[in-house]
C-alpha positions as CSV (number, residue, x, y, z in Angstrom):
1,M,82.9,148.9,138.2
2,K,84.5,148.1,141.1
3,K,85.8,144.5,141.9
4,I,83.2,144.4,145.2
5,T,80.1,144.1,143.2
6,I,81.1,140.9,141.1
7,R,82.2,139.6,144.9
8,R,78.5,140.6,146.0
9,A,76.8,138.9,143.4
10,S,79.0,135.8,143.4
11,D,78.9,135.5,147.0
12,S,75.1,136.1,146.5
13,V,75.1,132.5,144.6
14,A,76.3,130.8,147.4
15,L,74.8,132.3,150.2
16,N,71.4,131.6,148.6
17,I,72.0,128.0,148.3
18,S,73.4,127.6,151.7
19,E,69.8,129.6,153.0
20,G,67.6,127.7,150.9
21,S,68.9,124.5,151.9
22,I,68.8,124.9,155.7
23,L,65.1,123.8,156.5
24,Q,63.4,124.8,153.7
25,S,60.6,122.7,152.1
26,R,61.3,121.5,148.6
27,L,59.6,124.6,147.1
28,E,61.1,127.4,149.0
29,F,64.7,125.4,148.2
30,R,63.6,126.0,144.7
31,K,62.6,129.1,144.8
32,F,66.2,129.5,146.5
33,L,67.9,128.3,143.7
34,G,66.2,130.5,141.6
35,Y,67.2,133.6,143.5
36,S,71.1,131.6,142.5
37,I,70.8,131.8,138.6
38,R,69.7,135.3,139.2
39,S,72.4,136.7,141.1
40,L,74.6,134.8,139.2
41,A,73.0,136.6,136.0
42,E,74.6,140.0,137.7
43,V,77.8,138.2,138.2
44,V,77.6,137.6,133.8
45,T,76.0,141.5,133.2
46,C,79.4,142.6,135.8
47,L,81.9,140.7,133.7
48,Y,80.6,142.4,130.6
49,K,80.8,145.8,131.9
50,A,84.3,145.0,133.5
51,K,85.1,143.8,129.9
52,N,84.1,147.1,127.7
53,R,85.3,149.3,130.4
54,K,88.7,147.4,129.8
55,Y,89.3,146.5,133.1
56,I,89.6,142.8,132.8
57,S,90.8,141.4,129.1
58,E,89.0,139.6,126.3
59,D,90.8,136.3,127.6
60,D,89.8,136.6,131.7
61,F,86.3,137.7,130.1
62,D,85.5,134.3,127.9
63,K,86.7,132.2,131.1
64,L,85.0,134.0,134.1
65,Y,82.0,133.5,131.9
66,N,82.1,130.3,130.4
67,E,82.8,129.3,134.1
68,S,79.6,131.0,135.0
69,Y,78.1,129.6,132.1
70,N,78.4,126.4,133.7
71,I,77.4,126.6,137.1
72,M,74.6,128.3,135.8
73,N,73.5,125.1,133.8
74,Q,74.4,122.8,136.6
75,I,72.1,124.7,139.3
76,I,69.4,124.7,136.6
77,A,70.2,121.2,136.2
78,F,69.7,120.6,140.0
79,R,66.9,122.3,140.3
80,N,64.8,121.0,138.2
81,Q,65.9,117.4,140.2
82,I,63.7,118.7,143.2
83,K,60.4,117.9,142.7
84,E,57.8,120.2,144.7
């Protein structure tokens, strides 16, 4: 697994938030936040694959997994605050 796969998935998180925040309805913004959450799930899957293939250490995996988990919770909490 190449680094570019993880980068692409992680870039997608920010890009979906950005795209959804500009000139969109609240419902559309919530939808794009959902896309961001799914992109973050892709990042986590890539991290598991990288760990299992010994591309990253267990310590690096734990750090990146925890960061991803925290970001996901923040996005979910933010999306829940946006009323339709």
